[in-house]
C-alpha positions in Angstrom: 110.6 96.0 86.3 108.0 97.4 83.8 105.7 99.4 85.6 102.8 97.0 84.1 104.4 94.5 86.7 104.9 96.9 89.2 101.2 98.4 89.1 100.2 94.7 89.2 102.5 94.2 92.2 101.1 97.5 94.1 97.7 96.6 93.5 98.2 93.2 95.5 100.0 94.4 98.0 97.6 97.5 99.2 94.2 95.3 97.9 93.1 96.8 95.4 91.2 96.1 92.2 91.3 97.3 89.1 87.7 99.6 89.9 89.2 100.8 93.3 92.0 102.5 90.8 90.4 103.7 88.4 88.5 105.3 91.3 91.3 107.4 92.5 92.7 107.9 88.8 91.5 111.6 86.9 90.2 110.6 83.4 90.7 107.0 83.8 88.3 103.6 83.5 88.4 100.5 84.6 89.5 100.2 80.9 92.4 102.6 80.9 93.8 101.1 84.1 93.7 97.2 83.3 95.6 97.7 80.2 98.1 99.7 82.0 98.2 96.8 84.2 98.5 94.3 80.9 101.5 97.1 79.4 98.9 97.7 76.8 99.4 101.5 77.4 101.6 103.8 79.9 99.8 106.3 82.8 100.4 110.2 82.0 102.3 112.1 84.0 98.8 113.3 86.1 98.1 109.7 85.8 101.3 108.6 87.4 100.9 111.0 89.9 97.6 109.8 91.7 98.5 106.4 90.9 101.6 106.7 93.9 99.5 108.4 96.0 96.9 105.6 94.9 99.6 103.7 96.5 101.0 105.6 99.0 104.3 105.5 97.2 107.1 107.9 95.6 106.0 108.2 91.6 109.5 107.2 91.6 108.8 104.1 92.3 106.5 103.1 89.6 108.9 103.5 87.4 112.0 101.7 89.2 112.4 98.9 90.2 112.1 100.5 93.9 108.7 99.4 93.8 109.8 96.0 94.2 111.5 96.3 97.7 108.9 99.2 99.3 109.3 99.0 103.0 106.0 100.5 103.9 106.8 100.9 107.0 108.8 104.0 105.5 107.9 107.4 106.6 106.4 109.9 104.2 109.9 112.1 104.7 111.1 109.0 103.9 109.8 108.1 100.8 110.1 111.7 99.9 114.0 112.4 100.6 114.3 108.6 98.0 112.0 110.4 95.4 114.8 113.5 95.8 117.3 111.6 95.7 116.1 109.9 92.6 114.9 113.0 91.0 119.3 114.2 90.7 122.4 113.8 88.8 124.9 110.6 89.6 127.3 113.6 90.1 124.8 115.4 92.6 124.2 111.6 93.9 127.9 111.6 95.1 128.0 114.8 96.7 124.6 114.5 98.3 126.3 111.3 100.0 129.5 112.8 100.0 127.6 115.1 102.8 125.2 112.7 104.6 128.0 110.6 105.1 129.9 113.3 106.9 127.6 114.9 109.1 126.7 110.9 110.1 130.3 110.8 110.9 130.3 107.8 108.9 133.4 106.9 106.5 132.5 106.1 102.8 131.7 102.4 102.1 133.7 100.2 100.3 133.1 99.8 96.7 
């Protein structure tokens, strides 16, 4: 999902206006936030971090399809764990899953 759609989805879900989002983002006015939500501009890294805090999601969620399936009932720890997992390479993700499955006593899922 493109970031503009993600931002619109999260804004709607949180009930935030463009002005309210802009107030929470350093060096970003309402016109800039509107441009992000239209897909005309992209936020910078610091702005992505501020947007993530504003919406209560991991920064990686703003850049992936994860945003469409976020469960607000998840704990901050779960969001942090998912963000850390997504930052790993595919090989590292596989190794981590093997360790986690072993710790949980579950067998490898069928593919």
